[in-house]
C-alpha positions as CSV (number, residue, x, y, z in Angstrom):
1,F,-120.1,-89.8,-84.5
2,R,-116.0,-88.8,-84.1
3,W,-114.3,-88.3,-80.4
4,E,-113.2,-84.9,-79.8
5,H,-110.8,-84.3,-77.2
6,S,-112.2,-81.9,-74.6
7,G,-109.9,-81.1,-71.9
8,R,-107.4,-82.5,-70.0
9,A,-107.6,-85.2,-67.0
10,N,-105.2,-85.7,-64.6
11,A,-105.4,-89.1,-62.6
12,M,-105.5,-89.3,-58.7
13,V,-104.2,-92.7,-58.5
14,A,-101.9,-94.9,-60.3
15,C,-104.2,-96.4,-63.6
16,V,-103.2,-98.1,-67.0
17,Y,-105.3,-97.3,-70.4
18,S,-104.6,-99.4,-73.0
19,Q,-104.7,-98.4,-77.1
20,L,-106.5,-101.7,-79.3
21,D,-106.8,-101.8,-83.1
22,T,-110.1,-101.3,-84.4
23,N,-110.0,-103.7,-87.3
24,E,-108.3,-106.5,-84.9
25,F,-111.1,-105.8,-82.1
26,Q,-113.5,-105.9,-84.5
27,K,-112.6,-109.1,-86.1
28,I,-112.1,-111.1,-82.6
29,M,-115.5,-110.3,-81.4
30,F,-117.0,-111.3,-84.6
31,R,-115.4,-114.3,-83.6
32,S,-117.1,-114.8,-80.4
33,K,-119.4,-117.3,-79.3
34,W,-120.8,-114.1,-77.4
35,L,-121.7,-111.8,-80.0
36,P,-125.4,-111.7,-79.7
37,E,-125.1,-110.9,-75.9
38,L,-121.9,-108.4,-77.0
39,Q,-124.3,-106.5,-78.9
40,R,-126.9,-106.6,-77.2
41,Y,-124.6,-105.2,-73.9
42,A,-123.1,-102.6,-76.8
43,T,-126.7,-100.9,-77.6
44,L,-127.3,-101.2,-74.0
45,Y,-124.9,-99.2,-73.7
46,A,-125.2,-96.5,-76.5
47,K,-128.8,-96.2,-75.0
48,Q,-127.9,-95.7,-71.2
49,A,-125.5,-93.4,-72.3
50,E,-127.6,-91.2,-74.7
51,S,-130.2,-90.8,-71.9
52,E,-128.0,-89.8,-68.5
53,N,-125.7,-87.5,-70.7
54,G,-128.6,-85.5,-72.7
55,G,-128.3,-87.2,-76.0
56,A,-125.1,-89.0,-78.0
57,E,-123.1,-85.9,-78.7
58,N,-123.2,-84.9,-74.8
59,I,-121.5,-88.5,-73.9
60,S,-118.1,-88.5,-72.3
61,D,-115.3,-90.7,-73.0
62,I,-115.4,-91.5,-69.2
63,W,-118.7,-92.5,-68.8
64,G,-119.4,-95.3,-67.5
65,Q,-118.8,-96.3,-63.9
66,R,-118.6,-99.8,-63.0
67,V,-121.7,-100.4,-60.7
68,R,-123.5,-99.1,-64.2
69,V,-121.7,-101.6,-66.0
70,I,-122.2,-104.5,-63.9
71,D,-125.3,-103.8,-63.9
72,L,-125.6,-103.9,-67.9
73,V,-123.7,-106.8,-68.5
74,Q,-126.3,-108.6,-66.2
75,K,-129.0,-107.3,-68.5
76,A,-127.2,-108.5,-71.6
77,F,-125.9,-111.6,-70.8
78,L,-127.2,-115.2,-70.7
79,Q,-127.3,-116.8,-67.4
80,D,-124.4,-119.5,-68.8
81,N,-121.9,-116.5,-69.8
82,L,-122.6,-113.9,-66.7
83,M,-120.1,-114.8,-64.6
84,A,-117.5,-115.0,-67.1
85,M,-118.1,-111.4,-68.4
86,L,-118.9,-110.5,-64.5
87,F,-114.9,-112.0,-63.8
88,L,-114.0,-109.6,-66.4
89,C,-115.2,-106.2,-64.8
90,S,-113.7,-107.0,-61.1
91,N,-110.9,-106.0,-59.9
92,E,-109.2,-109.2,-60.2
93,F,-109.1,-109.4,-63.8
94,A,-106.3,-108.4,-66.2
95,V,-105.3,-108.0,-69.6
96,E,-103.6,-111.5,-70.0
97,Q,-106.4,-113.4,-68.7
98,L,-108.6,-111.8,-71.5
99,F,-107.5,-114.2,-73.7
100,D,-107.0,-117.4,-71.4
101,A,-110.7,-117.1,-71.0
C-alpha cells in the first residue's frame, strides 16, 4: 500500500510532527524486548483501522484517536509492559523520553 496525498490540513492549535527513517525504525523495533507486543499492536491497529474505514484503501493517515489507540495498547501489551506503553500514549510523554525508557 502506498501513501497518497489527498488534500491539505490546517491545525487549529499548535502541533508537532516528526519524520523518521523507516530502516532505522525497523532496526530499533526488531531489537525491542517488546517485539511480540508491538507486532500484536500493529495487527490490531491495522484490522481496526480497516474495519472502521470501510477497507484498507480508505484509511486516512490521521485515523486513530487517542482513546482508540489506548484501547488497542491495552489489548496488545502484557500487564508488565502496559503501564510503560500507556505512559508513552499520555500527554506527559516527550520524544526525548522515548530513548530513556
